C-alpha positions as CSV (number, residue, x, y, z in Angstrom):
1,M,-10.3,-71.6,15.4
2,N,-10.3,-71.6,19.1
3,R,-11.2,-69.3,22.0
4,E,-7.3,-67.9,22.6
5,Q,-6.7,-67.4,19.1
6,L,-10.0,-65.3,18.4
7,Q,-9.0,-63.4,21.7
8,S,-5.9,-62.5,20.7
9,Y,-7.3,-61.1,17.2
10,I,-9.5,-58.8,19.2
11,Y,-7.2,-57.7,21.2
12,T,-4.4,-56.9,18.6
13,E,-7.3,-55.0,16.9
14,K,-7.8,-52.8,20.0
15,L,-4.1,-52.0,20.2
16,L,-4.0,-51.0,16.6
17,A,-6.6,-48.7,17.3
18,Q,-5.1,-47.2,20.2
19,L,-1.9,-47.0,18.3
20,Y,-3.4,-45.3,15.3
21,R,-4.7,-42.7,17.7
22,Q,-1.8,-42.1,19.3
23,A,-0.1,-41.5,15.9
24,A,-2.7,-39.3,14.9
25,A,-2.0,-37.0,17.9
26,R,1.8,-37.0,16.8
27,A,1.1,-36.3,13.1
28,T,2.1,-33.2,12.0
29,L,-0.1,-33.4,8.7
30,Q,-3.9,-33.0,8.6
31,D,-4.3,-35.3,5.8
32,E,-2.2,-38.2,8.0
33,R,-4.2,-37.4,11.0
34,Q,-7.3,-38.0,9.2
35,V,-6.0,-41.1,7.6
36,L,-4.5,-42.3,11.0
37,L,-7.9,-41.6,13.1
38,S,-10.1,-43.4,9.8
39,F,-7.5,-46.5,10.3
40,A,-8.2,-46.6,14.1
41,Q,-11.9,-46.4,13.2
42,N,-11.4,-49.2,10.9
43,A,-9.4,-51.6,13.8
44,E,-12.5,-50.6,16.3
45,Q,-14.9,-51.9,13.8
46,N,-12.3,-55.0,13.1
47,A,-12.5,-55.5,16.7
48,N,-16.3,-55.5,16.7
49,Y,-16.7,-57.8,13.5
50,L,-14.3,-60.3,15.3
51,N,-16.6,-60.1,18.5
52,Y,-19.5,-60.9,16.6
53,F,-18.3,-64.2,15.9
54,Y,-17.2,-64.8,19.4
55,R,-20.2,-63.9,20.9
56,M,-21.9,-66.6,18.6
57,E,-19.1,-69.3,19.5
58,F,-19.0,-68.5,23.1
59,G,-22.0,-67.1,24.1
60,T,-20.5,-63.7,25.6
61,G,-18.3,-60.9,24.3
62,F,-14.5,-60.2,24.6
63,D,-13.7,-56.4,25.3
64,P,-10.3,-56.7,26.6
65,M,-8.8,-53.4,28.2
66,I,-6.0,-52.1,26.5
67,P,-3.2,-50.8,29.0
68,E,-2.5,-47.2,28.0
69,G,0.6,-47.8,26.4
70,N,3.0,-45.0,25.4
71,I,5.5,-45.8,22.8
72,Q,8.6,-44.2,23.3
73,G,10.4,-42.6,20.3
74,T,9.7,-40.7,17.4
75,Y,6.5,-40.2,15.2
76,R,8.4,-42.5,12.8
77,D,8.7,-45.0,15.7
78,L,5.2,-45.3,16.8
79,L,4.4,-45.9,13.0
80,N,7.2,-48.4,12.5
81,E,5.2,-50.4,15.4
82,I,2.0,-49.9,13.8
83,Q,3.4,-51.4,10.7
84,K,4.8,-54.5,12.5
85,Q,1.2,-55.0,14.3
86,E,-0.5,-54.8,11.2
87,L,1.9,-57.1,8.9
88,S,2.2,-59.7,11.7
89,S,-1.8,-59.6,12.2
90,Y,-2.3,-59.7,8.4
91,L,-0.3,-63.0,8.0
92,E,-2.3,-64.8,11.0
93,L,-5.5,-63.3,9.5
94,R,-5.1,-64.2,5.6
95,K,-4.1,-68.0,6.5
96,L,-7.7,-68.2,8.4
97,T,-9.2,-67.4,4.8
98,Y,-7.8,-70.3,2.8
99,N,-8.9,-72.8,5.7
100,Q,-12.4,-72.0,7.2
101,G,-15.5,-73.7,6.9
102,D,-17.7,-71.0,8.1
103,T,-18.1,-68.8,4.9
104,E,-19.3,-65.6,6.6
105,L,-16.4,-66.0,8.6
106,R,-14.1,-66.2,6.0
107,E,-15.4,-63.4,3.6
108,T,-15.1,-61.5,6.9
109,I,-11.6,-61.8,7.5
110,R,-10.8,-62.0,4.1
111,A,-12.7,-58.0,3.8
112,I,-10.5,-57.4,7.4
113,T,-7.1,-58.5,5.9
114,D,-7.8,-56.3,2.5
115,N,-8.4,-53.2,4.6
116,K,-5.2,-54.1,6.8
117,L,-3.2,-54.6,3.7
118,A,-4.5,-51.0,2.9
119,H,-3.4,-49.6,5.9
120,I,0.0,-51.4,5.0
121,L,0.8,-49.8,2.4
122,T,-0.4,-46.2,3.8
123,I,1.7,-46.6,6.5
124,L,4.5,-47.7,4.3
125,A,3.9,-44.6,1.7
126,I,3.7,-42.2,4.8
127,V,7.4,-43.4,6.4
128,T,8.9,-43.2,2.9
129,N,7.6,-39.7,2.2
130,M,9.3,-38.9,5.5
131,N,12.3,-39.6,3.8
132,T,11.9,-36.9,0.8
133,P,13.9,-33.5,1.2
134,E,11.0,-32.0,1.4
135,S,9.6,-33.5,5.0
136,E,13.2,-33.9,6.5
137,G,11.7,-32.2,9.9
138,N,9.5,-34.9,10.3
């Protein structure tokens, strides 16, 4: 894995952490808010794991500044953006589990992708729940 790839993966995780915090601030249900905040922590932890390998490979850490972005639109729009980012990241990282020679990195990436899949399914459930008659107001 080259420097730019790893930087991109770290950046994406930092961005996801920020997006999850924004979504949590917009969530109307306490359970959703807690789940989204937990996912933000997971994304931060993923960035830290990836940064560990970055330091091992390149001798220095990578801590990108994520501009304060504000997704315009509804809570659903923000969740859809998160879904898009998570799915894209999942697919990119999952490829590394098949052709990665470094066992520690491969297993770390596998754990991250397993976590991402759980996030994707949970966000899908939240969005699907918004389509039920009980939650028409969301």
